[in-house]
PDB file of N, CA, C and O in Angstrom:
ATOM      1  N   MET A   1     -15.124 -23.666  -5.606  1.00  0.00           N
ATOM      2  CA  MET A   1     -14.445 -22.637  -6.168  1.00  0.00           C
ATOM      3  C   MET A   1     -13.728 -21.881  -5.213  1.00  0.00           C
ATOM      4  O   MET A   1     -14.284 -21.370  -4.241  1.00  0.00           O
ATOM      5  N   THR A   2     -12.432 -21.778  -5.463  1.00  0.00           N
ATOM      6  CA  THR A   2     -11.535 -21.108  -4.483  1.00  0.00           C
ATOM      7  C   THR A   2     -11.248 -19.825  -4.874  1.00  0.00           C
ATOM      8  O   THR A   2     -10.992 -19.603  -6.058  1.00  0.00           O
ATOM      9  N   SER A   3     -11.252 -18.796  -3.917  1.00  0.00           N
ATOM     10  CA  SER A   3     -10.842 -17.559  -4.320  1.00  0.00           C
ATOM     11  C   SER A   3      -9.417 -17.075  -3.513  1.00  0.00           C
ATOM     12  O   SER A   3      -9.196 -17.579  -2.412  1.00  0.00           O
ATOM     13  N   VAL A   4      -8.608 -16.243  -3.993  1.00  0.00           N
ATOM     14  CA  VAL A   4      -7.476 -15.791  -3.503  1.00  0.00           C
ATOM     15  C   VAL A   4      -7.369 -14.384  -3.465  1.00  0.00           C
ATOM     16  O   VAL A   4      -7.729 -13.734  -4.447  1.00  0.00           O
ATOM     17  N   LEU A   5      -6.920 -13.832  -2.459  1.00  0.00           N
ATOM     18  CA  LEU A   5      -6.938 -12.483  -1.982  1.00  0.00           C
ATOM     19  C   LEU A   5      -5.571 -12.147  -2.938  1.00  0.00           C
ATOM     20  O   LEU A   5      -4.552 -12.821  -2.787  1.00  0.00           O
ATOM     21  N   ASN A   6      -5.629 -11.184  -3.811  1.00  0.00           N
ATOM     22  CA  ASN A   6      -4.508 -10.760  -4.618  1.00  0.00           C
ATOM     23  C   ASN A   6      -3.617  -9.527  -4.032  1.00  0.00           C
ATOM     24  O   ASN A   6      -2.404  -9.400  -3.864  1.00  0.00           O
ATOM     25  N   HIS A   7      -4.757  -8.650  -3.786  1.00  0.00           N
ATOM     26  CA  HIS A   7      -4.262  -7.095  -2.976  1.00  0.00           C
ATOM     27  C   HIS A   7      -5.393  -6.662  -1.888  1.00  0.00           C
ATOM     28  O   HIS A   7      -6.496  -7.194  -1.762  1.00  0.00           O
ATOM     29  N   VAL A   8      -5.027  -5.903  -1.358  1.00  0.00           N
ATOM     30  CA  VAL A   8      -6.083  -4.869  -0.566  1.00  0.00           C
ATOM     31  C   VAL A   8      -5.661  -3.531  -0.473  1.00  0.00           C
ATOM     32  O   VAL A   8      -4.455  -3.309  -0.360  1.00  0.00           O
ATOM     33  N   ALA A   9      -6.608  -2.443  -0.510  1.00  0.00           N
ATOM     34  CA  ALA A   9      -6.359  -1.124  -0.688  1.00  0.00           C
ATOM     35  C   ALA A   9      -6.988  -0.618   0.651  1.00  0.00           C
ATOM     36  O   ALA A   9      -8.136  -0.857   1.026  1.00  0.00           O
ATOM     37  N   ILE A  10      -6.052   0.115   1.303  1.00  0.00           N
ATOM     38  CA  ILE A  10      -6.550   0.876   2.577  1.00  0.00           C
ATOM     39  C   ILE A  10      -6.572   2.368   2.603  1.00  0.00           C
ATOM     40  O   ILE A  10      -5.494   2.926   2.397  1.00  0.00           O
ATOM     41  N   LEU A  11      -7.611   3.094   2.821  1.00  0.00           N
ATOM     42  CA  LEU A  11      -7.436   4.474   3.065  1.00  0.00           C
ATOM     43  C   LEU A  11      -6.775   4.954   4.393  1.00  0.00           C
ATOM     44  O   LEU A  11      -7.274   4.586   5.457  1.00  0.00           O
ATOM     45  N   VAL A  12      -5.781   5.681   4.382  1.00  0.00           N
ATOM     46  CA  VAL A  12      -4.943   6.229   5.628  1.00  0.00           C
ATOM     47  C   VAL A  12      -4.820   7.665   5.658  1.00  0.00           C
ATOM     48  O   VAL A  12      -4.974   8.341   4.641  1.00  0.00           O
ATOM     49  N   PRO A  13      -4.566   8.125   6.715  1.00  0.00           N
ATOM     50  CA  PRO A  13      -4.581   9.694   6.622  1.00  0.00           C
ATOM     51  C   PRO A  13      -3.225  10.092   6.192  1.00  0.00           C
ATOM     52  O   PRO A  13      -3.105  11.221   5.717  1.00  0.00           O
ATOM     53  N   ASN A  14      -2.202   9.342   6.285  1.00  0.00           N
ATOM     54  CA  ASN A  14      -0.806   9.587   5.839  1.00  0.00           C
ATOM     55  C   ASN A  14      -0.087   8.193   5.274  1.00  0.00           C
ATOM     56  O   ASN A  14       0.319   7.281   5.993  1.00  0.00           O
ATOM     57  N   ALA A  15      -0.028   8.240   3.879  1.00  0.00           N
ATOM     58  CA  ALA A  15       0.325   7.123   3.261  1.00  0.00           C
ATOM     59  C   ALA A  15       1.880   6.932   3.544  1.00  0.00           C
ATOM     60  O   ALA A  15       2.333   5.810   3.770  1.00  0.00           O
ATOM     61  N   ASN A  16       2.745   8.164   3.523  1.00  0.00           N
ATOM     62  CA  ASN A  16       4.261   8.003   3.693  1.00  0.00           C
ATOM     63  C   ASN A  16       4.328   7.374   5.129  1.00  0.00           C
ATOM     64  O   ASN A  16       5.124   6.438   5.210  1.00  0.00           O
ATOM     65  N   LYS A  17       3.674   7.690   6.245  1.00  0.00           N
ATOM     66  CA  LYS A  17       3.937   7.054   7.527  1.00  0.00           C
ATOM     67  C   LYS A  17       3.492   5.594   7.506  1.00  0.00           C
ATOM     68  O   LYS A  17       4.196   4.753   8.064  1.00  0.00           O
ATOM     69  N   ALA A  18       2.472   5.285   6.952  1.00  0.00           N
ATOM     70  CA  ALA A  18       1.952   4.016   6.654  1.00  0.00           C
ATOM     71  C   ALA A  18       3.150   2.963   6.048  1.00  0.00           C
ATOM     72  O   ALA A  18       3.390   1.875   6.571  1.00  0.00           O
ATOM     73  N   ALA A  19       3.798   3.449   4.945  1.00  0.00           N
ATOM     74  CA  ALA A  19       4.829   2.753   4.359  1.00  0.00           C
ATOM     75  C   ALA A  19       6.089   2.751   5.253  1.00  0.00           C
ATOM     76  O   ALA A  19       6.680   1.687   5.439  1.00  0.00           O
ATOM     77  N   ASP A  20       6.467   3.750   5.742  1.00  0.00           N
ATOM     78  CA  ASP A  20       7.702   4.001   6.720  1.00  0.00           C
ATOM     79  C   ASP A  20       7.400   2.827   8.024  1.00  0.00           C
ATOM     80  O   ASP A  20       8.289   2.054   8.384  1.00  0.00           O
ATOM     81  N   TYR A  21       6.231   2.834   8.553  1.00  0.00           N
ATOM     82  CA  TYR A  21       5.947   1.929   9.441  1.00  0.00           C
ATOM     83  C   TYR A  21       6.324   0.456   9.186  1.00  0.00           C
ATOM     84  O   TYR A  21       6.763  -0.288  10.062  1.00  0.00           O
ATOM     85  N   LEU A  22       6.110   0.105   7.900  1.00  0.00           N
ATOM     86  CA  LEU A  22       6.147  -1.248   7.493  1.00  0.00           C
ATOM     87  C   LEU A  22       7.540  -1.682   7.145  1.00  0.00           C
ATOM     88  O   LEU A  22       7.736  -2.897   7.145  1.00  0.00           O
ATOM     89  N   LYS A  23       8.651  -0.797   6.815  1.00  0.00           N
ATOM     90  CA  LYS A  23       9.792  -0.862   6.470  1.00  0.00           C
ATOM     91  C   LYS A  23      10.582  -1.790   7.309  1.00  0.00           C
ATOM     92  O   LYS A  23      11.149  -2.702   6.705  1.00  0.00           O
ATOM     93  N   PRO A  24      10.739  -1.713   8.763  1.00  0.00           N
ATOM     94  CA  PRO A  24      11.390  -2.604   9.620  1.00  0.00           C
ATOM     95  C   PRO A  24      10.631  -4.062   9.483  1.00  0.00           C
ATOM     96  O   PRO A  24      11.254  -4.977  10.021  1.00  0.00           O
ATOM     97  N   PHE A  25       9.663  -4.347   8.989  1.00  0.00           N
ATOM     98  CA  PHE A  25       9.203  -5.814   9.013  1.00  0.00           C
ATOM     99  C   PHE A  25       9.184  -6.280   7.489  1.00  0.00           C
ATOM    100  O   PHE A  25       8.254  -6.902   6.976  1.00  0.00           O
ATOM    101  N   ASN A  26      10.311  -5.898   6.868  1.00  0.00           N
ATOM    102  CA  ASN A  26      10.623  -6.422   5.590  1.00  0.00           C
ATOM    103  C   ASN A  26       9.517  -6.407   4.485  1.00  0.00           C
ATOM    104  O   ASN A  26       9.450  -7.358   3.706  1.00  0.00           O
ATOM    105  N   PHE A  27       8.677  -5.392   4.396  1.00  0.00           N
ATOM    106  CA  PHE A  27       7.981  -5.012   3.330  1.00  0.00           C
ATOM    107  C   PHE A  27       8.678  -4.465   2.472  1.00  0.00           C
ATOM    108  O   PHE A  27       9.539  -3.663   2.836  1.00  0.00           O
ATOM    109  N   LYS A  28       8.483  -4.760   1.097  1.00  0.00           N
ATOM    110  CA  LYS A  28       9.110  -4.155  -0.017  1.00  0.00           C
ATOM    111  C   LYS A  28       8.176  -3.004  -0.428  1.00  0.00           C
ATOM    112  O   LYS A  28       7.052  -3.350  -0.790  1.00  0.00           O
ATOM    113  N   ILE A  29       8.446  -1.757  -0.428  1.00  0.00           N
ATOM    114  CA  ILE A  29       7.591  -0.470  -0.594  1.00  0.00           C
ATOM    115  C   ILE A  29       8.150  -0.119  -2.236  1.00  0.00           C
ATOM    116  O   ILE A  29       9.289  -0.031  -2.694  1.00  0.00           O
ATOM    117  N   GLY A  30       6.881   0.023  -2.823  1.00  0.00           N
ATOM    118  CA  GLY A  30       7.072   0.489  -4.203  1.00  0.00           C
ATOM    119  C   GLY A  30       7.081   2.004  -4.404  1.00  0.00           C
ATOM    120  O   GLY A  30       7.181   2.647  -3.359  1.00  0.00           O
ATOM    121  N   PRO A  31       6.996   2.721  -5.568  1.00  0.00           N
ATOM    122  CA  PRO A  31       7.250   3.942  -5.692  1.00  0.00           C
ATOM    123  C   PRO A  31       5.915   4.479  -5.172  1.00  0.00           C
ATOM    124  O   PRO A  31       4.929   3.745  -5.111  1.00  0.00           O
ATOM    125  N   LYS A  32       5.885   5.824  -4.779  1.00  0.00           N
ATOM    126  CA  LYS A  32       4.723   6.697  -4.689  1.00  0.00           C
ATOM    127  C   LYS A  32       4.102   7.208  -6.074  1.00  0.00           C
ATOM    128  O   LYS A  32       4.825   7.554  -7.008  1.00  0.00           O
ATOM    129  N   ARG A  33       2.828   7.225  -6.127  1.00  0.00           N
ATOM    130  CA  ARG A  33       2.184   7.952  -7.471  1.00  0.00           C
ATOM    131  C   ARG A  33       0.972   8.729  -6.923  1.00  0.00           C
ATOM    132  O   ARG A  33       0.339   8.332  -5.944  1.00  0.00           O
ATOM    133  N   LYS A  34       0.692   9.802  -7.569  1.00  0.00           N
ATOM    134  CA  LYS A  34      -0.431  10.576  -7.727  1.00  0.00           C
ATOM    135  C   LYS A  34      -1.272  10.089  -8.677  1.00  0.00           C
ATOM    136  O   LYS A  34      -0.879   9.949  -9.835  1.00  0.00           O
ATOM    137  N   THR A  35      -2.566   9.767  -8.284  1.00  0.00           N
ATOM    138  CA  THR A  35      -3.667   9.175  -9.114  1.00  0.00           C
ATOM    139  C   THR A  35      -4.331  10.593  -9.926  1.00  0.00           C
ATOM    140  O   THR A  35      -4.155  11.784  -9.666  1.00  0.00           O
ATOM    141  N   PHE A  36      -5.120   9.968 -10.955  1.00  0.00           N
ATOM    142  CA  PHE A  36      -5.704  11.238 -11.552  1.00  0.00           C
ATOM    143  C   PHE A  36      -6.819  11.821 -10.820  1.00  0.00           C
ATOM    144  O   PHE A  36      -7.277  12.900 -11.193  1.00  0.00           O
ATOM    145  N   TYR A  37      -7.370  11.117  -9.661  1.00  0.00           N
ATOM    146  CA  TYR A  37      -8.559  11.762  -8.958  1.00  0.00           C
ATOM    147  C   TYR A  37      -7.868  12.266  -7.620  1.00  0.00           C
ATOM    148  O   TYR A  37      -8.591  12.497  -6.652  1.00  0.00           O
ATOM    149  N   GLY A  38      -6.298  12.471  -7.518  1.00  0.00           N
ATOM    150  CA  GLY A  38      -5.892  13.485  -6.555  1.00  0.00           C
ATOM    151  C   GLY A  38      -5.236  12.488  -5.363  1.00  0.00           C
ATOM    152  O   GLY A  38      -4.543  13.033  -4.504  1.00  0.00           O
ATOM    153  N   ALA A  39      -5.412  11.291  -5.314  1.00  0.00           N
ATOM    154  CA  ALA A  39      -4.852  10.448  -4.122  1.00  0.00           C
ATOM    155  C   ALA A  39      -3.239  10.336  -4.383  1.00  0.00           C
ATOM    156  O   ALA A  39      -2.568  10.502  -5.402  1.00  0.00           O
ATOM    157  N   LEU A  40      -2.880   9.968  -2.975  1.00  0.00           N
ATOM    158  CA  LEU A  40      -1.346   9.575  -3.095  1.00  0.00           C
ATOM    159  C   LEU A  40      -1.458   8.111  -2.821  1.00  0.00           C
ATOM    160  O   LEU A  40      -1.975   7.711  -1.778  1.00  0.00           O
ATOM    161  N   GLU A  41      -0.966   7.267  -3.770  1.00  0.00           N
ATOM    162  CA  GLU A  41      -0.987   5.972  -3.402  1.00  0.00           C
ATOM    163  C   GLU A  41       0.541   5.266  -3.272  1.00  0.00           C
ATOM    164  O   GLU A  41       1.471   5.560  -4.023  1.00  0.00           O
ATOM    165  N   ILE A  42       0.614   4.415  -2.329  1.00  0.00           N
ATOM    166  CA  ILE A  42       1.897   3.456  -2.090  1.00  0.00           C
ATOM    167  C   ILE A  42       1.366   2.191  -2.017  1.00  0.00           C
ATOM    168  O   ILE A  42       0.321   1.864  -1.454  1.00  0.00           O
ATOM    169  N   TRP A  43       2.138   1.501  -2.615  1.00  0.00           N
ATOM    170  CA  TRP A  43       1.994   0.022  -2.797  1.00  0.00           C
ATOM    171  C   TRP A  43       3.184  -0.760  -2.018  1.00  0.00           C
ATOM    172  O   TRP A  43       4.347  -0.358  -2.062  1.00  0.00           O
ATOM    173  N   ALA A  44       2.824  -1.801  -1.372  1.00  0.00           N
ATOM    174  CA  ALA A  44       3.859  -2.515  -0.513  1.00  0.00           C
ATOM    175  C   ALA A  44       3.610  -3.949  -0.567  1.00  0.00           C
ATOM    176  O   ALA A  44       2.428  -4.295  -0.555  1.00  0.00           O
ATOM    177  N   LYS A  45       4.477  -4.807  -0.622  1.00  0.00           N
ATOM    178  CA  LYS A  45       4.417  -6.335  -0.634  1.00  0.00           C
ATOM    179  C   LYS A  45       4.886  -6.930   0.672  1.00  0.00           C
ATOM    180  O   LYS A  45       6.032  -6.667   1.039  1.00  0.00           O
ATOM    181  N   ASP A  46       4.183  -7.637   1.344  1.00  0.00           N
ATOM    182  CA  ASP A  46       4.608  -8.337   2.712  1.00  0.00           C
ATOM    183  C   ASP A  46       5.626  -9.517   2.305  1.00  0.00           C
ATOM    184  O   ASP A  46       5.893  -9.896   1.165  1.00  0.00           O
ATOM    185  N   PRO A  47       6.025  -9.903   3.281  1.00  0.00           N
ATOM    186  CA  PRO A  47       7.116 -11.198   3.013  1.00  0.00           C
ATOM    187  C   PRO A  47       6.520 -12.161   2.462  1.00  0.00           C
ATOM    188  O   PRO A  47       7.203 -12.964   1.826  1.00  0.00           O
ATOM    189  N   SER A  48       5.122 -12.337   2.555  1.00  0.00           N
ATOM    190  CA  SER A  48       4.586 -13.667   2.174  1.00  0.00           C
ATOM    191  C   SER A  48       4.137 -13.428   0.304  1.00  0.00           C
ATOM    192  O   SER A  48       3.792 -14.303  -0.490  1.00  0.00           O
ATOM    193  N   GLY A  49       4.288 -12.109   0.089  1.00  0.00           N
ATOM    194  CA  GLY A  49       3.884 -11.835  -1.224  1.00  0.00           C
ATOM    195  C   GLY A  49       2.393 -11.223  -1.463  1.00  0.00           C
ATOM    196  O   GLY A  49       1.883 -11.117  -2.579  1.00  0.00           O
ATOM    197  N   LYS A  50       1.878 -10.901  -0.443  1.00  0.00           N
ATOM    198  CA  LYS A  50       0.640 -10.194  -0.432  1.00  0.00           C
ATOM    199  C   LYS A  50       0.716  -8.594  -0.702  1.00  0.00           C
ATOM    200  O   LYS A  50       1.490  -7.926  -0.016  1.00  0.00           O
ATOM    201  N   ILE A  51      -0.022  -8.027  -1.619  1.00  0.00           N
ATOM    202  CA  ILE A  51       0.293  -6.678  -1.871  1.00  0.00           C
ATOM    203  C   ILE A  51      -0.820  -5.738  -1.158  1.00  0.00           C
ATOM    204  O   ILE A  51      -2.016  -6.032  -1.160  1.00  0.00           O
ATOM    205  N   ILE A  52      -0.317  -4.631  -0.580  1.00  0.00           N
ATOM    206  CA  ILE A  52      -1.068  -3.822   0.192  1.00  0.00           C
ATOM    207  C   ILE A  52      -0.844  -2.398  -0.299  1.00  0.00           C
ATOM    208  O   ILE A  52       0.251  -1.837  -0.329  1.00  0.00           O
ATOM    209  N   GLY A  53      -1.957  -1.902  -0.661  1.00  0.00           N
ATOM    210  CA  GLY A  53      -1.973  -0.424  -1.048  1.00  0.00           C
ATOM    211  C   GLY A  53      -2.540   0.690  -0.217  1.00  0.00           C
ATOM    212  O   GLY A  53      -3.687   0.619   0.223  1.00  0.00           O
ATOM    213  N   PHE A  54      -1.818   1.635  -0.012  1.00  0.00           N
ATOM    214  CA  PHE A  54      -2.207   2.715   0.902  1.00  0.00           C
ATOM    215  C   PHE A  54      -2.505   3.955  -0.019  1.00  0.00           C
ATOM    216  O   PHE A  54      -1.776   4.428  -0.891  1.00  0.00           O
ATOM    217  N   ALA A  55      -3.938   4.429   0.447  1.00  0.00           N
ATOM    218  CA  ALA A  55      -4.241   5.672  -0.436  1.00  0.00           C
ATOM    219  C   ALA A  55      -4.393   6.654   0.637  1.00  0.00           C
ATOM    220  O   ALA A  55      -4.773   6.357   1.770  1.00  0.00           O
ATOM    221  N   GLN A  56      -4.058   7.945   0.213  1.00  0.00           N
ATOM    222  CA  GLN A  56      -4.342   9.092   0.913  1.00  0.00           C
ATOM    223  C   GLN A  56      -4.812  10.010   0.343  1.00  0.00           C
ATOM    224  O   GLN A  56      -4.197  10.468  -0.620  1.00  0.00           O
ATOM    225  N   HIS A  57      -6.011  10.559   0.734  1.00  0.00           N
ATOM    226  CA  HIS A  57      -6.998  11.633   0.045  1.00  0.00           C
ATOM    227  C   HIS A  57      -6.529  12.983   0.712  1.00  0.00           C
ATOM    228  O   HIS A  57      -6.392  13.004   1.935  1.00  0.00           O
ATOM    229  N   ASN A  58      -6.279  14.105  -0.036  1.00  0.00           N
ATOM    230  CA  ASN A  58      -6.283  15.377   0.686  1.00  0.00           C
ATOM    231  C   ASN A  58      -7.370  16.174   0.351  1.00  0.00           C
ATOM    232  O   ASN A  58      -7.512  17.278   0.877  1.00  0.00           O
TER     233      ASN A  58
END
């Protein structure tokens, strides 16, 4: 059986700074969203197609 990593989510102190850091490396940054539990989430796709989520809890 082969498993494939579809996405990973990372808890960060500042999701906006995390997304801004990745822009020069050709990451595609998705829209920000506020979750029902109060977190700010930003999702990004790396050049190879992997999806990375950044979550900020205040």
